[in-house]
Each structure stands twice: as structure tokens, then as C-alpha cells.
C-alpha positions in Angstrom: 131.2 -56.2 69.4 134.2 -57.8 68.7 135.9 -57.2 65.5 135.2 -60.4 63.4 131.4 -60.1 64.7 131.3 -56.5 63.8 132.7 -56.8 60.3 130.3 -59.8 59.5 127.5 -57.5 60.7 128.8 -54.8 58.2 128.8 -57.0 55.4 125.0 -58.1 56.3 124.1 -54.7 56.2 125.8 -54.2 52.7 124.3 -57.1 51.6 121.1 -56.3 52.2 120.8 -52.1 51.3 122.2 -54.2 47.6 119.0 -56.5 48.1 116.8 -53.7 48.6 118.5 -52.1 45.5 117.3 -55.1 43.5 114.0 -54.6 44.7 113.9 -50.9 43.6 115.3 -52.0 40.2 112.6 -55.0 40.0 110.0 -52.4 40.9 111.0 -50.4 37.7 110.9 -53.4 35.6 107.0 -54.9 36.3 105.7 -51.7 38.1 105.0 -54.0 41.3 105.8 -51.6 44.3 105.3 -54.6 46.9 108.4 -56.0 46.3 109.9 -53.5 48.5 108.0 -54.1 51.5 110.3 -57.2 52.4 113.1 -54.5 52.4 111.5 -51.5 54.6 110.5 -51.0 58.2 107.5 -49.4 58.8 107.5 -46.7 60.0 109.9 -45.3 57.5 111.0 -41.9 57.1 111.9 -39.9 54.0 113.8 -36.8 54.4 114.0 -34.7 51.1 114.4 -31.2 50.1 113.7 -30.0 53.5 110.6 -32.1 53.9 110.0 -34.9 55.9 107.3 -37.8 55.1 106.5 -40.9 57.0 105.7 -43.8 55.6 103.2 -45.7 58.1 101.3 -48.6 56.3 102.2 -50.5 53.3 99.5 -48.5 51.1 101.8 -45.6 51.8 105.2 -47.3 51.1 103.7 -49.0 47.6 102.2 -45.3 46.1 105.8 -43.9 47.3 107.5 -46.6 45.3 105.4 -46.8 42.5 105.6 -42.3 42.4 109.4 -43.2 42.3 108.9 -45.9 39.4 107.1 -43.5 37.6 109.2 -40.6 37.4 111.5 -42.8 36.0 109.6 -44.1 33.3 110.2 -43.0 29.4 113.8 -41.6 30.9 115.7 -45.2 29.6 116.1 -46.4 33.1 117.8 -49.8 33.6 119.3 -50.1 36.8 121.0 -48.5 39.8 124.4 -49.1 41.4 125.0 -48.7 44.9 128.8 -48.6 45.6 131.5 -46.7 47.9 130.2 -47.7 51.0 130.8 -46.2 54.5 128.8 -48.2 57.0 128.5 -47.3 60.6 127.4 -49.7 63.3 125.5 -47.1 65.7 124.5 -50.0 68.0 124.2 -53.6 67.4 120.4 -53.3 65.5 120.9 -50.0 63.8 123.4 -49.1 60.9 124.1 -45.6 59.2 124.7 -46.5 55.4 126.5 -43.8 53.0 127.2 -44.7 49.6 127.1 -43.4 46.0 124.5 -44.2 44.0 124.2 -44.1 40.2 121.1 -44.7 38.1 121.8 -46.1 34.5 120.0 -46.1 31.2 119.4 -49.2 28.9 122.6 -47.5 27.0 124.6 -47.4 30.3 125.2 -43.9 30.4 124.2 -42.2 33.7 120.9 -40.8 34.1 121.5 -39.7 37.8 124.3 -39.8 40.1 124.2 -38.7 43.9 125.2 -39.8 46.9 122.6 -41.7 49.3 122.1 -42.2 53.2 120.4 -44.5 54.7 119.1 -45.9 58.6 118.8 -49.1 58.6 117.3 -51.6 61.1 118.0 -55.3 61.7 115.0 -57.5 62.2 114.6 -61.3 62.6 116.2 -62.6 59.4 117.8 -59.2 57.7 118.2 -55.7 57.8 115.7 -53.2 56.6 115.5 -49.7 55.2 113.8 -47.2 58.3 114.9 -44.1 56.9 115.9 -42.5 53.5 118.0 -39.4 53.7 118.4 -37.5 50.3 121.6 -36.0 49.9 121.3 -34.6 46.5 
């Protein structure tokens, strides 16, 4: 892949992981976990604390993000910020995304801070999350 094309692809991946993040923020505002569907590529694998969870249906996906939103209820959560990206194009349709994440309260204080990793898969219209790797 030519350098300019690779750079453009990396920018697309970062744009779409930010769009995924925006959807997550909106799920927490509205309670509508189906907003994550456009940003996820089924099946989605979730690796966390030594366990592996396979989200194979939209119902699985909705339930997972409903649980995540419920865990933030009552904490003052307002938004998440993803930054400090290190994106590796594994092949033309797969990217590994490492970044830093902060979940902020309405007063701007940090609720949670952690590193995050995602495997992104290219789809017809944009990049989607295929795997979440917990690095907490």
C-alpha cells in the first residue's frame, strides 16, 4: 500500500473509532443500545479479565452495551475521550487500534482512565469494531 493511501486508511480507522465512541456516549445519554449496531461487526469478541465473550447477534450486542451503560448510571458519567492513537494496518481490511481512554463526569473530573485496544474490520461503508481487548 502506498504511503499516502496507508495514511488515508489510518485516518479513516481513527475517524470511525471516534464515531464508535460518539455512539457509546449517546447510548449512555439515551439508553438506546441499538445505536452501537452500525459500529460493530458481528460476531464481536470481547476479551476481559481472562474471559472471552462472543457477541453473535444484535440482541447480544444490545444487552452488552445496556449492561455497560447501566454500570455507569449514577456515576456522573458524561462522555469518553479516546486519544493517543497507535494504529497498525494489519492488512487492507484489518487494523489494530491502541489508544488511551478517559471517561469523564459532568464536572470534568476523571471517572475512569485506561488503555484500550480494538481490532477494526473494514466494511462496505466504514470501519467497524470486531474485537475489544480490555487492558485495565
